[in-house]
VOFILUM-457154 format. One record per atom (N, C-alpha, C): x, y, z. Coordinates in steps of 0.05 Angstrom, whole numbers, padded with zeros to 5 digits, always signed. Layout:
VOFILUM-457154
XYZ...
END
This chain:
VOFILUM-457154
-00493-00197-00088-00470-00190-00106-00452-00180-00107-00452-00157-00084-00432-00143-00075-00405-00156-00059-00414-00180-00051-00398-00201-00038-00378-00216-00058-00389-00212-00080-00376-00229-00097-00352-00210-00111-00344-00186-00103-00329-00167-00116-00295-00180-00106-00281-00177-00128-00255-00186-00123-00236-00169-00109-00236-00176-00091-00217-00156-00075-00188-00163-00081-00175-00147-00098-00144-00153-00110-00125-00136-00099-00105-00148-00086-00085-00135-00071-00056-00130-00083-00042-00106-00092-00015-00104-00106+00005-00112-00092+00009-00145-00092+00025-00154-00088+00044-00175-00105+00031-00177-00128+00035-00198-00148+00062-00193-00163+00071-00171-00170+00098-00168-00183+00122-00165-00157+00118-00158-00133+00143-00163-00115+00134-00197-00105+00115-00204-00108+00117-00226-00102+00133-00247-00120+00129-00242-00145+00143-00257-00171+00179-00246-00167+00180-00227-00159+00216-00214-00156+00222-00235-00145+00207-00235-00121+00224-00247-00090+00223-00281-00104+00210-00288-00116+00213-00322-00130+00229-00322-00143+00231-00302-00163+00246-00307-00192+00283-00294-00184+00285-00285-00162+00307-00273-00145+00322-00299-00134+00302-00313-00122+00315-00327-00101+00333-00354-00119+00349-00366-00098+00360-00387-00110+00344-00404-00130+00358-00411-00156+00344-00432-00170+00322-00414-00192+00315-00389-00179+00295-00376-00206+00311-00357-00224+00292-00349-00241+00299-00336-00262+00282-00313-00274+00296-00285-00266+00275-00271-00272+00260-00266-00304+00289-00280-00324+00280-00276-00350+00256-00291-00359+00248-00310-00349+00223-00330-00342+00198-00302-00345+00199-00283-00337+00175-00268-00327+00170-00248-00346+00189-00245-00367+00188-00220-00390+00170-00221-00409+00163-00253-00414+00133-00246-00428+00107-00240-00409+00102-00238-00383+00093-00221-00370+00088-00196-00367+00108-00180-00381+00116-00152-00371+00085-00135-00380+00073-00143-00403+00050-00127-00405+00028-00126-00384+00026-00147-00375+00007-00154-00351+00018-00145-00329+00046-00136-00322+00049-00127-00301+00041-00093-00304+00050-00087-00332+00041-00056-00336+00003-00049-00328+00000-00073-00345-00037-00066-00337-00046-00067-00304-00036-00083-00294-00037-00085-00261-00030-00058-00243-00008-00042-00257+00002-00017-00241-00020-00003-00257-00020+00002-00285-00038+00020-00287-00067+00025-00279-00079-00005-00266-00104+00003-00257-00098+00015-00230-00079+00012-00215-00080+00025-00191-00067+00060-00196-00066+00068-00217-00053+00088-00227-00072+00105-00239-00096+00104-00231-00117+00113-00248-00141+00119-00232-00163+00141-00241-00183+00137-00219-00206+00117-00226-00216+00106-00207-00217+00107-00186-00202+00105-00160-00184+00091-00172-00162+00075-00156-00150+00104-00142-00141+00122-00153-00124+00147-00155-00143+00171-00151-00139+00183-00126-00152+00203-00113-00142+00229-00127-00157+00234-00148-00145+00257-00166-00141+00293-00143-00151+00295-00119-00150+00317-00107-00121+00304-00093-00113+00284-00083-00095+00274-00059-00076+00258-00077-00078+00250-00093-00060+00231-00110-00051+00206-00088-00075+00200-00073-00069+00180-00053-00082+00151-00072-00078+00129-00066-00086+00107-00078-00117+00100-00056-00129+00085-00061-00156+00081-00047-00166+00049-00050-00165+00040-00025-00181+00013-00027-00213+00019-00024-00223-00003-00041-00246-00005-00042-00262-00002-00019-00252-00016+00005-00263-00018+00031-00249-00023+00053-00256-00033+00074-00235-00041+00092-00222-00071+00094-00241-00081+00080-00237-00114+00075-00223-00113+00055-00215-00097+00027-00198-00096+00013-00172-00097+00026-00168-00080+00044-00145-00070+00051-00141-00094+00067-00153-00111+00074-00138-00135+00087-00134-00137+00115-00142-00109+00132-00141-00100+00161-00166-00108+00170-00180-00130+00168-00206-00135+00175-00211-00126+00211-00189-00126+00222-00188-00128+00256-00180-00100+00257-00173-00075+00240-00168-00059+00241-00187-00036+00238-00183-00014+00256-00204+00000+00253-00198+00023+00234-00197+00022+00209-00189+00037+00187-00220+00057+00174-00240+00040+00182-00267+00059+00170-00287+00057+00195-00309+00079+00194-00326+00073+00213-00348+00054+00201-00342+00054+00180-00369+00033+00158-00353+00015+00143-00337-00012+00153-00315-00028+00143-00324-00026+00109-00346-00040+00104-00354-00055+00076-00382-00062+00072-00394-00068+00053-00420-00072+00043-00434-00091+00067-00420-00101+00074-00433-00119+00100-00445-00110+00123-00436-00084+00121-00447-00061+00150-00467-00054+00139-00483-00047+00164-00510-00038+00158-00513-00006+00150-00489+00002+00160-00483+00035+00151-00471+00046+00127-00471+00025+00105-00457+00023+00083-00473+00037+00064-00456+00057+00046-00473+00065+00027-00453+00067+00006-00464+00068-00019-00440+00062-00049-00425+00088-00051-00433+00110-00037-00409+00133-00040-00387+00130-00022-00396+00105-00005-00361+00102+00014-00343+00085+00007-00350+00069-00019-00334+00055-00033-00305+00081-00046-00287+00064-00044-00263+00080-00058-00257+00103-00043-00255+00111-00016-00255+00129-00003-00234+00125+00014-00221+00099+00021-00198+00102+00043-00172+00099+00029-00158+00121+00043-00130+00123+00033-00124+00110+00055-00094+00104+00056-00082+00089+00077-00053+00082+00070-00039+00078+00088-00001+00069+00084-00001+00039+00074-00022+00026+00078-00011+00002+00067-00017-00006+00036-00036+00007+00028-00041+00007+00002-00015+00025-00015-00006+00042-00003+00013+00061-00017+00038+00046-00007+00050+00033+00012+00071+00018+00017+00072-00001-00002+00047-00018-00010+00049-00042-00023+00053-00041-00052+00043-00014-00063+00049-00004-00095+00076+00007-00097+00083+00024-00076+00119+00029-00075+00130+00007-00081+00125-00024-00071+00142-00042-00074+00137-00058-00099+00109-00054-00111+00101-00067-00137+00117-00046-00156+00117-00020-00151+00139-00005-00177+00165-00018-00175+00177-00012-00144+00203-00018-00148+00207-00053-00158+00198-00064-00150+00193-00095-00163+00194-00099-00198+00180-00081-00204+00175-00076-00235+00198-00065-00242+00212-00049-00229+00244-00032-00245+00257-00054-00236+00267-00070-00223+00278-00088-00220+00281-00117-00241+00253-00121-00253+00251-00134-00273+00258-00121-00301+00252-00099-00297+00264-00086-00328+00297-00083-00325+00307-00072-00297+00335-00071-00300+00350-00095-00310+00339-00121-00297+00349-00145-00303+00349-00153-00334+00324-00147-00344+00316-00154-00373+00336-00137-00391+00342-00114-00385+00358-00095-00396+00351-00086-00426+00369-00076-00440+00359-00070-00465+00343-00043-00468+00315-00048-00479+00293-00025-00486+00282-00025-00461+00281-00048-00444+00266-00043-00417+00279-00016-00394+00296-00009-00399+00311+00006-00381+00295+00033-00380+00289+00042-00408+00268+00067-00399+00246+00062-00383+00231+00040-00382+00206+00035-00368+00214+00025-00339+00238+00022-00335+00256+00018-00308+00251+00040-00296+00267+00060-00309+00271+00091-00297+00241+00101-00290+00223+00091-00305+00188+00108-00300+00182+00092-00275+00189+00067-00274+00182+00054-00246+00190+00065-00228+00214+00066-00225+00233+00081-00203+00221+00108-00192+00216+00126-00222+00198+00148-00210+00178+00150-00199+00157+00127-00207+00128+00127-00204+00135+00113-00167+00152+00099-00163+00155+00089-00133+00167+00116-00114+00183+00134-00129+00192+00157-00113+00165+00173-00106+00148+00173-00126+00129+00197-00124+00111+00189-00107+00098+00161-00108+00086+00151-00087+00094+00151-00053+00120+00149-00056+00134+00164-00030+00124+00185-00019+00131+00201-00042+00130+00230-00031+00100+00238-00022+00091+00223-00040+00052+00231-00031+00045+00221-00011+00053+00189-00007+00055+00176+00025+00056+00195+00046+00076+00216+00050+00082+00230+00069+00074+00261+00067+00072+00265+00047+00061+00290+00042+00033+00291+00056+00015+00270+00041-00011+00263+00058-00017+00252+00079+00000+00232+00084-00006+00214+00116+00009+00219+00134+00032+00229+00136+00048+00232+00150+00042+00248+00179+00035+00235+00202+00033+00248+00221+00054+00255+00244+00069+00280+00245+00087+00284+00266+00077+00277+00290+00052+00287+00297+00041+00289+00326+00040+00256+00334+00024+00234+00311+00026+00214+00321+00045+00195+00321+00067+00198+00305+00089+00186+00306+00093+00167+00281+00069+00169+00263+00060+00148+00241+00047+00156+00217+00044+00136+00198+00021+00150+00184+00000+00142+00187-00026+00159+00184-00055+00155+00190-00072+00153+00162-00087+00139+00166-00111+00136+00140-00123+00164+00137-00134+00171+00116-00156+00189+00109-00180+00181+00084-00198+00193+00095-00224+00187+00078-00223+00212+00062-00218+00199+00031-00218+00228+00011-00237+00237+00006-00262+00233+00020-00293+00230+00012-00298+00252+00033-00302+00250+00059-00307+00268+00083-00286+00288+00093-00259+00278+00076-00237+00293+00087-00230+00288+00119-00235+00266+00133-00224+00267+00157-00202+00243+00163-00188+00252+00180-00169+00238+00194-00181+00205+00200-00166+00182+00199-00170+00164+00207-00155+00155+00234-00152+00167+00256-00123+00161+00266-00120+00130+00291-00138+00118+00285-00136+00089+00299-00102+00081+00298-00096+00069+00320-00070+00058+00323-00068+00023+00311-00056+00020+00291-00068-00005+00277-00031-00017+00266-00031-00041+00257-00004-00058+00247-00001-00039+00222-00024-00030+00213-00014-00013+00186+00008+00010+00187+00009+00017+00206+00031+00038+00209+00059+00022+00211+00056+00002+00210+00082-00016+00205+00093-00012+00175+00076-00014+00155+00083-00021+00125+00097-00009+00121+00095+00019+00118+00115+00036+00107+00150+00031+00113+00153+00026+00144+00174+00015+00153+00184-00010+00129+00169-00026+00140+00169-00053+00121+00181-00051+00093+00168-00027+00077+00172-00025+00053+00201-00012+00045+00206+00005+00071+00231+00018+00065+00228+00043+00063+00205+00057+00057+00203+00078+00052+00205+00102+00064+00213+00100+00079+00212+00122+00102+00241+00133+00115+00244+00159+00119+00274+00166+00121+00271+00155+00156+00299+00166+00165+00314+00155+00197+00297+00166+00212+00290+00185+00215+00275+00202+00235+00246+00189+00231+00230+00185+00208+00207+00175+00211+00210+00142+00220+00229+00130+00213+00232+00099+00220+00234+00097+00254+00244+00117+00264+00250+00121+00293+00220+00117+00306+00208+00139+00302+00182+00145+00310+00167+00130+00297+00162+00112+00283+00143+00089+00273+00152+00063+00298+00178+00059+00296+00191+00040+00319+00181+00046+00342+00183+00071+00349+00163+00073+00379+00142+00076+00379+00134+00077+00361+00098+00076+00362+00087+00048+00363+00106+00029+00349+00099+00002+00346+00105-00012+00376+00127+00001+00387+00133-00013+00414+00122-00006+00435+00098+00014+00426+00081+00024+00454+00068-00002+00467+00059+00000+00492+00050-00023+00512+00023-00027+00491+00008-00019+00480-00018-00012+00468-00016-00038+00438+00012-00035+00434+00015-00049+00403+00030-00071+00409+00054-00073+00425+00076-00092+00426+00064-00111+00453+00060-00145+00449+00049-00161+00464+00069-00173+00467+00070-00193+00483+00089-00210+00494+00089-00239+00469+00077-00233+00448+00075-00259+00435+00074-00240+00400+00084-00212+00403+00083-00200+00381+00070-00180+00373+00073-00166+00354+00053-00140+00345+00022-00146+00340+00009-00125+00357-00025-00128+00352-00033-00124+00324-00051-00131+00322-00067-00120+00296-00074-00094+00303-00089-00080+00331-00101-00059+00330-00093-00062+00357-00092-00026+00368-00089-00023+00394-00104-00038+00416-00091-00043+00438-00109-00058+00452-00126-00036+00475
END
């Protein structure tokens, strides 16, 4: 039954925006889906998806992250012999935060395009994206590592493994110039950059 868990990633609103903003697209066609967009974001903005102590959003497990080949958890999922139910919803990492920053930004772009009464909601989504960005840096940025690390919200332990997840805040445009330089340097390290591109995990 645990394998039937629906692992939902927060990518729908940004995908819809990219499609509707492309040549031939029409953001107006998505206005009827505004309530569904709000419901999707509300799902990630309340416990257990929002850790009350840190404000970090958390994955159910490493498989939900999608970083299947990255070492983000000592016990990745219910398929692992070491798994216990208490380990669910404890993985705070840069990928979920970056994806949600983009989701709120996309929601704001839709609302701004629709105009009128949507402008208040647009401002709220801009504020939510800014809050998520601040939380990402306050809770996960590691100057000593040169990138964001993951955090176990239950054991309160850092997960310092070098994986492609360190690239997500840079890709999302959610970093300042000095952080961007540090992340780029981390990604360019010989353990991460290969002749055919970025490795999923350090060599």
